[in-house]
Structures are given as structure tokens and as C-alpha cells.
mmCIF file of the C-alpha atoms, coordinates in Angstrom:
data_MODEL
# 
_entry.id   MODEL 
# 
loop_
_atom_site.group_PDB 
_atom_site.id 
_atom_site.type_symbol 
_atom_site.label_atom_id 
_atom_site.label_alt_id 
_atom_site.label_comp_id 
_atom_site.label_asym_id 
_atom_site.label_entity_id 
_atom_site.label_seq_id 
_atom_site.pdbx_PDB_ins_code 
_atom_site.Cartn_x 
_atom_site.Cartn_y 
_atom_site.Cartn_z 
_atom_site.occupancy 
_atom_site.B_iso_or_equiv 
_atom_site.pdbx_formal_charge 
_atom_site.auth_seq_id 
_atom_site.auth_comp_id 
_atom_site.auth_asym_id 
_atom_site.auth_atom_id 
_atom_site.pdbx_PDB_model_num 
ATOM 1   C CA . MET A 1 1   ? 25.064 27.290  17.582  1.00 0.00 ? 1   MET A CA 1 
ATOM 2   C CA . ASN A 1 2   ? 26.124 25.926  20.916  1.00 0.00 ? 2   ASN A CA 1 
ATOM 3   C CA . ALA A 1 3   ? 25.800 22.308  20.785  1.00 0.00 ? 3   ALA A CA 1 
ATOM 4   C CA . ASN A 1 4   ? 26.999 19.323  22.990  1.00 0.00 ? 4   ASN A CA 1 
ATOM 5   C CA . PHE A 1 5   ? 28.783 17.114  20.370  1.00 0.00 ? 5   PHE A CA 1 
ATOM 6   C CA . PHE A 1 6   ? 30.670 13.954  21.186  1.00 0.00 ? 6   PHE A CA 1 
ATOM 7   C CA . ILE A 1 7   ? 32.094 10.831  19.230  1.00 0.00 ? 7   ILE A CA 1 
ATOM 8   C CA . LEU A 1 8   ? 32.509 7.469   21.120  1.00 0.00 ? 8   LEU A CA 1 
ATOM 9   C CA . PHE A 1 9   ? 33.966 4.168   19.834  1.00 0.00 ? 9   PHE A CA 1 
ATOM 10  C CA . LEU A 1 10  ? 32.639 1.256   21.652  1.00 0.00 ? 10  LEU A CA 1 
ATOM 11  C CA . VAL A 1 11  ? 32.306 -2.517  21.475  1.00 0.00 ? 11  VAL A CA 1 
ATOM 12  C CA . ARG A 1 12  ? 29.285 -4.803  21.718  1.00 0.00 ? 12  ARG A CA 1 
ATOM 13  C CA . ASN A 1 13  ? 30.043 -7.665  24.156  1.00 0.00 ? 13  ASN A CA 1 
ATOM 14  C CA . ASP A 1 14  ? 27.116 -9.549  23.116  1.00 0.00 ? 14  ASP A CA 1 
ATOM 15  C CA . ARG A 1 15  ? 28.218 -9.901  19.685  1.00 0.00 ? 15  ARG A CA 1 
ATOM 16  C CA . ILE A 1 16  ? 31.635 -11.664 20.209  1.00 0.00 ? 16  ILE A CA 1 
ATOM 17  C CA . LYS A 1 17  ? 32.857 -13.668 17.205  1.00 0.00 ? 17  LYS A CA 1 
ATOM 18  C CA . ASN A 1 18  ? 36.135 -15.606 17.099  1.00 0.00 ? 18  ASN A CA 1 
ATOM 19  C CA . ASP A 1 19  ? 37.312 -13.788 20.376  1.00 0.00 ? 19  ASP A CA 1 
ATOM 20  C CA . LYS A 1 20  ? 36.859 -10.471 18.724  1.00 0.00 ? 20  LYS A CA 1 
ATOM 21  C CA . LEU A 1 21  ? 34.382 -7.622  19.570  1.00 0.00 ? 21  LEU A CA 1 
ATOM 22  C CA . PRO A 1 22  ? 32.862 -5.495  16.761  1.00 0.00 ? 22  PRO A CA 1 
ATOM 23  C CA . LEU A 1 23  ? 33.480 -1.774  16.914  1.00 0.00 ? 23  LEU A CA 1 
ATOM 24  C CA . TYR A 1 24  ? 30.834 0.761   16.633  1.00 0.00 ? 24  TYR A CA 1 
ATOM 25  C CA . LEU A 1 25  ? 30.951 4.478   16.115  1.00 0.00 ? 25  LEU A CA 1 
ATOM 26  C CA . ARG A 1 26  ? 28.314 6.477   18.312  1.00 0.00 ? 26  ARG A CA 1 
ATOM 27  C CA . ILE A 1 27  ? 27.794 10.234  17.631  1.00 0.00 ? 27  ILE A CA 1 
ATOM 28  C CA . THR A 1 28  ? 25.875 12.057  20.242  1.00 0.00 ? 28  THR A CA 1 
ATOM 29  C CA . LEU A 1 29  ? 24.423 15.703  19.518  1.00 0.00 ? 29  LEU A CA 1 
ATOM 30  C CA . ASP A 1 30  ? 22.502 17.312  22.137  1.00 0.00 ? 30  ASP A CA 1 
ATOM 31  C CA . GLY A 1 31  ? 21.732 14.186  23.895  1.00 0.00 ? 31  GLY A CA 1 
ATOM 32  C CA . LYS A 1 32  ? 20.491 12.234  20.793  1.00 0.00 ? 32  LYS A CA 1 
ATOM 33  C CA . ARG A 1 33  ? 22.381 9.441   19.636  1.00 0.00 ? 33  ARG A CA 1 
ATOM 34  C CA . ALA A 1 34  ? 23.329 7.787   16.253  1.00 0.00 ? 34  ALA A CA 1 
ATOM 35  C CA . GLN A 1 35  ? 25.103 4.635   15.941  1.00 0.00 ? 35  GLN A CA 1 
ATOM 36  C CA . VAL A 1 36  ? 26.728 2.546   13.324  1.00 0.00 ? 36  VAL A CA 1 
ATOM 37  C CA . SER A 1 37  ? 29.197 -0.346  12.963  1.00 0.00 ? 37  SER A CA 1 
ATOM 38  C CA . ILE A 1 38  ? 32.509 0.652   11.354  1.00 0.00 ? 38  ILE A CA 1 
ATOM 39  C CA . ASN A 1 39  ? 33.215 -2.758  10.143  1.00 0.00 ? 39  ASN A CA 1 
ATOM 40  C CA . ARG A 1 40  ? 36.251 -3.440  12.259  1.00 0.00 ? 40  ARG A CA 1 
ATOM 41  C CA . SER A 1 41  ? 36.614 -5.831  15.272  1.00 0.00 ? 41  SER A CA 1 
ATOM 42  C CA . VAL A 1 42  ? 39.085 -5.901  18.019  1.00 0.00 ? 42  VAL A CA 1 
ATOM 43  C CA . PRO A 1 43  ? 40.291 -8.602  20.419  1.00 0.00 ? 43  PRO A CA 1 
ATOM 44  C CA . LEU A 1 44  ? 39.014 -8.107  23.870  1.00 0.00 ? 44  LEU A CA 1 
ATOM 45  C CA . SER A 1 45  ? 42.444 -8.007  25.416  1.00 0.00 ? 45  SER A CA 1 
ATOM 46  C CA . LEU A 1 46  ? 43.416 -5.083  23.198  1.00 0.00 ? 46  LEU A CA 1 
ATOM 47  C CA . TRP A 1 47  ? 40.418 -2.974  23.775  1.00 0.00 ? 47  TRP A CA 1 
ATOM 48  C CA . ASN A 1 48  ? 40.316 -0.080  26.489  1.00 0.00 ? 48  ASN A CA 1 
ATOM 49  C CA . ALA A 1 49  ? 36.909 1.152   26.942  1.00 0.00 ? 49  ALA A CA 1 
ATOM 50  C CA . SER A 1 50  ? 37.497 4.159   28.891  1.00 0.00 ? 50  SER A CA 1 
ATOM 51  C CA . ALA A 1 51  ? 40.008 5.397   26.346  1.00 0.00 ? 51  ALA A CA 1 
ATOM 52  C CA . GLY A 1 52  ? 37.979 4.308   23.270  1.00 0.00 ? 52  GLY A CA 1 
ATOM 53  C CA . LYS A 1 53  ? 40.857 2.827   21.481  1.00 0.00 ? 53  LYS A CA 1 
ATOM 54  C CA . ALA A 1 54  ? 43.236 -0.022  21.365  1.00 0.00 ? 54  ALA A CA 1 
ATOM 55  C CA . THR A 1 55  ? 45.944 -0.397  23.901  1.00 0.00 ? 55  THR A CA 1 
ATOM 56  C CA . GLY A 1 56  ? 49.398 -2.025  23.424  1.00 0.00 ? 56  GLY A CA 1 
ATOM 57  C CA . SER A 1 57  ? 52.401 -1.625  21.173  1.00 0.00 ? 57  SER A CA 1 
ATOM 58  C CA . THR A 1 58  ? 51.224 -4.373  18.672  1.00 0.00 ? 58  THR A CA 1 
ATOM 59  C CA . GLY A 1 59  ? 51.120 -3.526  15.022  1.00 0.00 ? 59  GLY A CA 1 
ATOM 60  C CA . GLU A 1 60  ? 47.344 -4.433  15.175  1.00 0.00 ? 60  GLU A CA 1 
ATOM 61  C CA . ALA A 1 61  ? 46.708 -1.921  17.753  1.00 0.00 ? 61  ALA A CA 1 
ATOM 62  C CA . HIS A 1 62  ? 48.520 0.847   15.969  1.00 0.00 ? 62  HIS A CA 1 
ATOM 63  C CA . VAL A 1 63  ? 46.680 0.229   12.672  1.00 0.00 ? 63  VAL A CA 1 
ATOM 64  C CA . LEU A 1 64  ? 43.356 0.299   14.550  1.00 0.00 ? 64  LEU A CA 1 
ATOM 65  C CA . ASN A 1 65  ? 44.127 3.312   16.508  1.00 0.00 ? 65  ASN A CA 1 
ATOM 66  C CA . ARG A 1 66  ? 45.200 5.175   13.173  1.00 0.00 ? 66  ARG A CA 1 
ATOM 67  C CA . TYR A 1 67  ? 41.864 4.040   11.602  1.00 0.00 ? 67  TYR A CA 1 
ATOM 68  C CA . LEU A 1 68  ? 39.721 5.372   14.560  1.00 0.00 ? 68  LEU A CA 1 
ATOM 69  C CA . ASN A 1 69  ? 41.707 8.706   14.328  1.00 0.00 ? 69  ASN A CA 1 
ATOM 70  C CA . LYS A 1 70  ? 40.828 8.963   10.841  1.00 0.00 ? 70  LYS A CA 1 
ATOM 71  C CA . VAL A 1 71  ? 37.148 8.078   11.248  1.00 0.00 ? 71  VAL A CA 1 
ATOM 72  C CA . GLN A 1 72  ? 37.065 10.654  14.185  1.00 0.00 ? 72  GLN A CA 1 
ATOM 73  C CA . ASN A 1 73  ? 38.586 13.290  11.957  1.00 0.00 ? 73  ASN A CA 1 
ATOM 74  C CA . ASP A 1 74  ? 36.157 12.612  9.068   1.00 0.00 ? 74  ASP A CA 1 
ATOM 75  C CA . VAL A 1 75  ? 33.102 12.952  11.364  1.00 0.00 ? 75  VAL A CA 1 
ATOM 76  C CA . TYR A 1 76  ? 34.372 16.234  12.777  1.00 0.00 ? 76  TYR A CA 1 
ATOM 77  C CA . LYS A 1 77  ? 34.904 17.473  9.247   1.00 0.00 ? 77  LYS A CA 1 
ATOM 78  C CA . CYS A 1 78  ? 31.142 16.354  8.260   1.00 0.00 ? 78  CYS A CA 1 
ATOM 79  C CA . TYR A 1 79  ? 30.023 18.128  11.785  1.00 0.00 ? 79  TYR A CA 1 
ATOM 80  C CA . GLN A 1 80  ? 31.847 21.344  10.540  1.00 0.00 ? 80  GLN A CA 1 
ATOM 81  C CA . ILE A 1 81  ? 30.247 21.306  7.278   1.00 0.00 ? 81  ILE A CA 1 
ATOM 82  C CA . LEU A 1 82  ? 26.667 21.017  8.746   1.00 0.00 ? 82  LEU A CA 1 
ATOM 83  C CA . LEU A 1 83  ? 27.751 23.680  11.288  1.00 0.00 ? 83  LEU A CA 1 
ATOM 84  C CA . ASP A 1 84  ? 28.908 26.068  8.557   1.00 0.00 ? 84  ASP A CA 1 
ATOM 85  C CA . LYS A 1 85  ? 25.308 26.053  7.017   1.00 0.00 ? 85  LYS A CA 1 
ATOM 86  C CA . ASN A 1 86  ? 23.855 27.825  10.093  1.00 0.00 ? 86  ASN A CA 1 
ATOM 87  C CA . LYS A 1 87  ? 20.964 25.410  10.092  1.00 0.00 ? 87  LYS A CA 1 
ATOM 88  C CA . SER A 1 88  ? 19.921 22.985  12.746  1.00 0.00 ? 88  SER A CA 1 
ATOM 89  C CA . PHE A 1 89  ? 20.872 19.248  12.346  1.00 0.00 ? 89  PHE A CA 1 
ATOM 90  C CA . THR A 1 90  ? 20.848 16.059  14.187  1.00 0.00 ? 90  THR A CA 1 
ATOM 91  C CA . SER A 1 91  ? 23.372 13.353  14.950  1.00 0.00 ? 91  SER A CA 1 
ATOM 92  C CA . LYS A 1 92  ? 21.700 11.114  12.335  1.00 0.00 ? 92  LYS A CA 1 
ATOM 93  C CA . GLN A 1 93  ? 22.381 13.833  9.798   1.00 0.00 ? 93  GLN A CA 1 
ATOM 94  C CA . VAL A 1 94  ? 26.071 13.866  10.699  1.00 0.00 ? 94  VAL A CA 1 
ATOM 95  C CA . LEU A 1 95  ? 26.217 10.229  10.343  1.00 0.00 ? 95  LEU A CA 1 
ATOM 96  C CA . ASP A 1 96  ? 24.439 10.173  7.138   1.00 0.00 ? 96  ASP A CA 1 
ATOM 97  C CA . LEU A 1 97  ? 26.853 12.781  5.584   1.00 0.00 ? 97  LEU A CA 1 
ATOM 98  C CA . TYR A 1 98  ? 29.868 10.559  6.960   1.00 0.00 ? 98  TYR A CA 1 
ATOM 99  C CA . LEU A 1 99  ? 28.323 7.563   5.509   1.00 0.00 ? 99  LEU A CA 1 
ATOM 100 C CA . GLY A 1 100 ? 27.619 9.459   2.098   1.00 0.00 ? 100 GLY A CA 1 
ATOM 101 C CA . LYS A 1 101 ? 23.791 9.150   2.397   1.00 0.00 ? 101 LYS A CA 1 
ATOM 102 C CA . ALA A 1 102 ? 23.265 12.836  2.716   1.00 0.00 ? 102 ALA A CA 1 
ATOM 103 C CA . GLU A 1 103 ? 21.943 13.306  -0.737  1.00 0.00 ? 103 GLU A CA 1 
ATOM 104 C CA . LYS A 1 104 ? 18.711 11.508  -1.513  1.00 0.00 ? 104 LYS A CA 1 
ATOM 105 C CA . SER A 1 105 ? 19.082 9.599   -4.759  1.00 0.00 ? 105 SER A CA 1 
ATOM 106 C CA . LYS A 1 106 ? 16.241 9.846   -7.303  1.00 0.00 ? 106 LYS A CA 1 
ATOM 107 C CA . MET A 1 107 ? 14.517 6.797   -8.669  1.00 0.00 ? 107 MET A CA 1 
ATOM 108 C CA . LEU A 1 108 ? 14.216 6.025   -12.259 1.00 0.00 ? 108 LEU A CA 1 
ATOM 109 C CA . LEU A 1 109 ? 10.488 6.694   -12.436 1.00 0.00 ? 109 LEU A CA 1 
ATOM 110 C CA . GLN A 1 110 ? 10.878 10.014  -10.736 1.00 0.00 ? 110 GLN A CA 1 
ATOM 111 C CA . ILE A 1 111 ? 13.447 11.258  -13.230 1.00 0.00 ? 111 ILE A CA 1 
ATOM 112 C CA . PHE A 1 112 ? 11.123 10.049  -16.186 1.00 0.00 ? 112 PHE A CA 1 
ATOM 113 C CA . GLN A 1 113 ? 8.321  12.055  -14.584 1.00 0.00 ? 113 GLN A CA 1 
ATOM 114 C CA . GLU A 1 114 ? 10.230 15.146  -14.376 1.00 0.00 ? 114 GLU A CA 1 
ATOM 115 C CA . HIS A 1 115 ? 11.438 14.879  -17.902 1.00 0.00 ? 115 HIS A CA 1 
ATOM 116 C CA . ASN A 1 116 ? 7.833  14.287  -19.117 1.00 0.00 ? 116 ASN A CA 1 
ATOM 117 C CA . ASP A 1 117 ? 6.560  17.282  -16.992 1.00 0.00 ? 117 ASP A CA 1 
ATOM 118 C CA . LYS A 1 118 ? 9.197  19.536  -18.674 1.00 0.00 ? 118 LYS A CA 1 
ATOM 119 C CA . VAL A 1 119 ? 8.188  18.273  -22.146 1.00 0.00 ? 119 VAL A CA 1 
ATOM 120 C CA . ASN A 1 120 ? 4.536  18.866  -21.407 1.00 0.00 ? 120 ASN A CA 1 
ATOM 121 C CA . ASN A 1 121 ? 5.151  22.419  -20.426 1.00 0.00 ? 121 ASN A CA 1 
ATOM 122 C CA . LEU A 1 122 ? 6.967  23.036  -23.657 1.00 0.00 ? 122 LEU A CA 1 
ATOM 123 C CA . ILE A 1 123 ? 4.151  21.788  -26.077 1.00 0.00 ? 123 ILE A CA 1 
ATOM 124 C CA . GLY A 1 124 ? 3.624  24.252  -28.614 1.00 0.00 ? 124 GLY A CA 1 
ATOM 125 C CA . LYS A 1 125 ? 7.017  26.003  -27.899 1.00 0.00 ? 125 LYS A CA 1 
ATOM 126 C CA . ASP A 1 126 ? 9.589  23.668  -28.411 1.00 0.00 ? 126 ASP A CA 1 
ATOM 127 C CA . PHE A 1 127 ? 7.918  20.206  -28.601 1.00 0.00 ? 127 PHE A CA 1 
ATOM 128 C CA . ALA A 1 128 ? 4.887  18.867  -30.602 1.00 0.00 ? 128 ALA A CA 1 
ATOM 129 C CA . SER A 1 129 ? 2.039  17.052  -28.847 1.00 0.00 ? 129 SER A CA 1 
ATOM 130 C CA . GLY A 1 130 ? 3.223  13.816  -30.587 1.00 0.00 ? 130 GLY A CA 1 
ATOM 131 C CA . THR A 1 131 ? 6.528  13.977  -28.901 1.00 0.00 ? 131 THR A CA 1 
ATOM 132 C CA . ALA A 1 132 ? 5.276  14.265  -25.520 1.00 0.00 ? 132 ALA A CA 1 
ATOM 133 C CA . GLU A 1 133 ? 2.702  11.495  -26.206 1.00 0.00 ? 133 GLU A CA 1 
ATOM 134 C CA . ARG A 1 134 ? 5.511  9.186   -27.325 1.00 0.00 ? 134 ARG A CA 1 
# 
């Protein structure tokens, strides 16, 4: 699978708050983008847009850059997991796997319905009709 895969960290200048800009993660796969906030912010004076990281030798810049490296490594791991399955996928699916949203959770009514269907199929074998009714 030959895909163009890119990870970019960017700030939103239109959402400045307390002289800090919110950081976003953008995943691009074959020209399709998926973007999410990483719940971090950076002072405008520290952000280097072309490098996609904080500049300077302050402790804040070092901590932020280590966090960005961790996020980037985690996203690459998610990309590799999807790549190993030999199926096509999108940037949104990589992002969902990173965020832990890859598996669809079942609602309570769905679980009860599955259980009731199993019991109905076993009437006369393992269950009585009264059990299924209750």
C-alpha cells in the first residue's frame, strides 16, 4: 500500500486565549485530512509554524516538544496497525484509532436484543418458552 501519510501540528490564530494559541493535530492520508485538538496551548512567541514545534530553551518548550513527539509516535503506531491489516483506511480511521474510538460500542438495548434473540433460538433445547417470555 503506497500512501502519502503526513502528521502536522498547527495552531489556530483565530482562537487565541490568554495570549496562547490552541494546538491541533492534523493527519493527512492521500490528500484527505482529519484534525483534532490535542488540548494543549502554546504562547505565540514560542511557536515555530514551519517546524511544527515550540522553539527556545525554556522548560515549557521542552515539555511541549516531548509531548508532541509522543503524540506523533502514537499516531504512527496507529497508522502501522491499520497498515498491517492490509485493508484500505482513511485519515479519520487513523485518528479514531489514536483517540480510542475505533471500536463501536453497543448500546444497552442492543445487548438485550442480542440476548433475547439467543434465548428465542434455544427455546425447546435449553430454555422453556416462559423463560424467553420473561
